[in-house]
N, C-alpha and C positions, 0 to 999 in steps of 0.2 A: 745865692742866699747864704747868710751866715747861720749859725746855730742858735741865734737869738730866737725868741718865741715867734712862731708864725701864727697870724690871726687872719681868718677868712670870714667873709659875709656872703649872703645871698641877697639879691635885689632884682627889681624889675627895672628894665631900661626904658627910655622915652617911647619906644615902640611897643612896650608891653611884653617884651621877651625876657625871660629869666636869664640872669648872669651870675657868675661867681666873682667876687672881688678879693684881691689880696690887699690887706691894709699896709699902706706905705707910711702914712702918718696920720695925724689927727684930722686932716682935711682931704686926703687923697687916697683913692683905691685904684690899684692896677687891675684892670679887667682882663681875666684870663680868657685866651682865645679857645673857642670851641668847647668850652665848659659851660653847661647851663645849670647844673645842680651839683652840690657836694656829694649827694648819694651816688650819682653816676661816677664821680671821681673815686670814691671809695671802692665801688665795684671794679673799676679799672685797676686800682692798686692791688686788690685781692687777686684778681685774675693773673696779674703780672708778677705776683709774689714780692711786692715791694711795699715800702712804707708810703703813707700818703705824703709826707714831707719830700721824699725823693721824687714822687710823681709830680708834685707841684713845682719842684726845681726844674722839671723838664717841660713844663707847660709854657708856651709862648704868651706874650702879653700883647693885647690888642688895644692899647691906649689906656686912658685913665678917666676917672669920673670924680665929681666932687662929692665927698662923703657927707658933708653937712647938708647939701641940697637933697640927697636921698632921704636923709632923716626928716627934714622939714616938709618934704613932699610925701612922706609916708610910703616910700617905695622899698623900704627894707623888709626882708623876709626872715623868718626863723632861720639860723645858720645851718640847720640840718632838718630835713623832712623826708617823707616817703611818698612815692607817686600815688599809693593807696593809703589814705589816712588810717584805715582800719588796721594796717600793719605797723603802726607806730604806737608803742605802749608808753604811757606816762605813769610813772610811779614815784615813790619816795620813801625815805626813812626819817623817823623822828627821834628826838632825844639823843642825838649823836654828837652834839657839841657841848663843850664845857660851859655850864651855865644855862643850857637849854631847858633844863628841868624846872627852872624857877618860875617862869611864867606859866607853864603847864600845871605845875604843882598848885599854884594859886587858883587856877581855874578849877581844879578838881579837889580842893582842900575839903576835908571832912572833919573829924574830930581832932582836937589839938593833940599833938604828940604822935599821931598815927601817920604812917607812911602811905601816901597814895600809891596807886598802881603805877603812875607815871614816875614817881620817885623810885620805886622799886626797879622799874625797867631801866632808868638812868643808872642806878647803882650796878646793875648787871653789866651794863656797858663799861662803867668805870673798872670793874673787876676783871672782865673777860673779853672786852672789845677790841684789845690790841695784842692779839696773839703773836707769837714768833713767826717769821716767815715759813710758809709751808704748813703751818698749823691752822686749825679752824677755831675761831673764837665764838662768843655767844652771839646769837642772832639778834639783830635790832628790831625795833618796831618797823612795820612795813605797811604801806598803804597803796591803793590803786587810785589814780587820779583821772584817767580817761584815755582817749586815743588821740590821734593826730588832729581830729576835727575840733578838739577842745583848745588848741593852741592858738593864741592871739599873737600876731607879729609885733616886733618891737615898734613902739610909738602908736599901736593899735589900741582899741577899747576893750577893757575887761567888763563884760556884763554880768552882774550879780543877779540871779533869777529873783523873780518877785517873791517866791516862797522863802527865800534866804532871810535869816535873822540879822545877818551882818556880812560884810565882805571886807577882808583885811589882807594886807600884804605879808609875805614872808620872804626876806632877801636871802637867797641861797646860791650855792654853786650847783650846777647840773652836770652830771656825767652824760656824754653822748656816745652811743654804741651802735654798732651794726653787726648782725649776726652773719657770719661767713657761710659759704656754701658747705663747709665742713661741720656746720652746726656749733661752732665756737664763737663767743663773743669777742669783737674787736673794739677797743676804745678809740674813738675818733679824736676826742678832746673834751674840753670843758667850756662852759659858758656861764654867764650870769643868769640867774633865774628868779622869777617872782612867783612863788608857790601860793597863789591867791586862795584863801580859805575862809570858812564861816566859823570864827571863833565863838560867837554867841551860842551857836548850835552846839558846839562841842562842850562848852562850859555847862549846858544843861545836864549832860551825862556823857562820860567819856566813851560810852558805847555808841554815841552819835558821831564819833570821830570819822567813820567811813562815809557818812552822809556829808559831813562838813568839808571833805576833800573833793567832792564831786563838783568842781567849779572850773572855770577857764583858767589858764595860766599863760605865762609868757617866758621866753628865754632868748638870750642874744644881747645885742645884735651880732656879737662876734663869737666865733668858735676859735678857742685857743688850742693848738696842737701841743702835744707833748705832755709832760708830767704836770700835775697840779702843784703850784708852789706850796711849800709846807706852811707858810704863814701868809694868808690872804687878808688884807685889811681893806675894808670898804665903808661906804656910808649909804644909809637908807633914809629917804626923805619923802615927806608928804607935803604937797603944794596945794593950797586952796586959793583959787582966784589969783594965781600967779605968785603967791607969797608963801614963804616957808611956814607951815603949821607945826611941823615936828621933824626932828632930825636926830639921828643917832648912829654911831659907828657899829659895824658888825665884823666879826672875825670868822674866818674859815681856814681850811687847810688843816693837815693832820696835826700840827703843833697845837691846834685849838679844838681837837676833836676827841671824843671818848672812844671812837672806833677808828680803825685803820680803813683806808679806802679799800684795800684788798678784802678785808673782812666784809664790808658792805657789799662789794661786788660779788663775792662768793655766795652770800646768802640770798642775793637776788637771782643770780643766774644758775643756782643749783637746781632750779625747777626746769625740767626738760621743756615745758610749754614756753619758756622764755628763751629758748635757744632754737627757734625756728628760723631756718636760712632765709636771709633776705630782710628780716624784720629790723626795725629801728627801735631802739629804747632810749628814752629820756628819763634819767633818774635823779630826782632832787635829793641832795645829800644832807639836808637839815640845816637848821638855824638856831641861834640864841637870841635873836633880836626881832621884835615886832611892836608896832605902835599900839596894838590893842592892849598889851600889857601895861602901857602908860596911860590908859584911859581914852585913847583917840578912837572915834568912830567915823569912818569914811562916809562922805556924802557924794551924790552924783556930781560929776565934774571935777572931783579931786584928781590929782596926778600923783603917781608913785614913781619915784626915781631911785634907782639902785646903781651904784657905781663902785668900781674898784680899779685901781690903776693897772693891775695886771691884765685886765680885760678890755682896755680901751674905752670906747664910747659907752656911756651909760645906757641902761635899759629904762625906758620910760614908757608908762602906760596910763591912759585915763580910765577912770572907773565910772560906770553908769549902772544904776539899779533899774532892772528891766520891768516891764509891765506883765501883768497876769497873762498867762496862756491857758485857756480852757480846753480840755480834751476829755474824751471818754473812751473806754475800751469796748469794743464791739465783738460779740461772740460770732464766730463763723458757723 
């Protein structure tokens, strides 16, 4: 293998067995022999004291499979998961990208001339989110999104709950991490992400932000090893009945961010509870682009497509608005 970017996926083969595939080109995956999960490969690399790239270079290949067919048959899986979904934490940071405050500011606008809390947070990031190496910068906005059971696979369906006021996409890059046996976080790589959220609920009052983020999400299909490109350029698209309803470019990477990646990572993993050996962390790094800001309201059956050339195949998910689920709390 060359030092070019390595991209890997997880999928289910025709016998229903999990496999790990190495992306050869747009239509072909090389199937790694003896490897059923990326998580297991990460654990092997940690035990042997080597990088995941080095371990992959040593893995034999057991044939190939058609990448397009896997997508069409919805056999692709998230590119990193945990055997126990409760040990996979989904979280994120907001107001981290240049221009990201505009849509949020419009949602939270109060009196003319007054800075909203969102704009104040964004200004803090501009002023102190890019510290010198080894220094600690200002902490970003942070939110909890769920555990591994909330993750929808690429090409799967995002179900917005019946109590939701809205459901909308947020095209982002996600950082994928595993906590090593030494209690230290190890970055496995990056993937495209759809940080699905309820923007109508958030617009009612910014204190509803925590509620608005408790929604399913998706990332993948590819995990890109190595550093995040400094300038990521992609496109976010909404399709309705097969036709493009809305389309807009998005930017990511540190050249387009108000925080450095190191600063975002520090302020997430500074909490000891987030450094529990063996856990997986999926951390959404923020966005500046969403269709909600342009007046788009998604409907059941709409499709969200997020793509960026640095991450290979696009991330595509269908949206459905769920039915009411009645329950009650019973005293014991």
